[in-house]
C-alpha positions in Angstrom: 0.0 0.0 0.0 1.3 3.4 -1.0 0.6 6.3 1.4 3.4 8.7 0.6 2.7 12.1 -0.9 5.1 11.7 -3.8 4.5 8.1 -4.5 1.0 8.6 -5.9 -0.4 11.1 -8.3 -4.1 11.6 -9.4 -5.6 13.7 -12.1 -9.4 13.7 -12.4 -11.1 13.7 -15.8 -14.1 15.8 -16.8 -16.6 16.0 -14.0 -14.6 13.4 -12.0 -16.1 10.5 -14.1 -12.6 8.9 -14.1 -9.0 9.7 -13.6 -5.4 9.1 -14.3 -3.2 7.7 -11.6 0.6 7.3 -11.4 2.0 5.1 -8.6 5.8 5.2 -8.1 6.6 2.8 -5.3 10.3 3.9 -5.4 9.3 7.2 -3.9 7.4 5.6 -1.0 9.1 6.4 2.4 10.1 3.3 4.2 9.9 0.9 1.2 12.0 -2.1 2.2 15.1 -3.0 0.2 13.6 -6.4 -0.4 10.5 -4.9 -2.0 12.6 -2.5 -4.1 14.7 -5.5 -5.3 11.6 -7.5 -6.1 10.1 -4.6 -8.1 13.3 -4.2 -10.1 13.5 -7.9 -10.8 9.9 -7.7 -12.1 11.0 -4.7 -14.3 8.5 -2.3 -12.6 9.4 1.4 -12.2 5.9 2.7 -11.9 2.3 2.0 -12.7 -0.1 4.1 -14.7 -3.8 3.6 -14.4 -6.3 5.2 -16.8 -9.9 5.1 -15.6 -12.3 6.4 -18.2 -15.7 5.0 -17.4 -16.4 2.3 -18.3 -12.8 1.4 -19.4 -9.9 0.8 -17.2 -6.3 0.4 -18.4 -3.2 -0.5 -16.4 0.2 0.2 -17.8 3.7 -0.5 -16.3 6.8 1.5 -17.1 9.7 -0.8 -16.6 13.1 0.1 -15.2 14.3 -0.5 -18.8 12.2 2.4 -20.0 9.6 0.3 -21.9 5.9 0.8 -21.4 3.7 -2.2 -21.4 0.0 -2.8 -21.0 -1.2 -5.3 -18.4 
């Protein structure tokens, strides 16, 4: 669970019917080194969630710089 101010970003869409979220666990205070290593091994730098009712897309930006859709 991310609770840090800088590790999560939200931008609402028109009339708050959806939103765009960016989650960067590397910016989470207190993130354990084991979790950081596990994320790097899974090639996860941050997550992008696009919620445009009724569609939901989840993307991952890898530490290698490649963006992939989940």
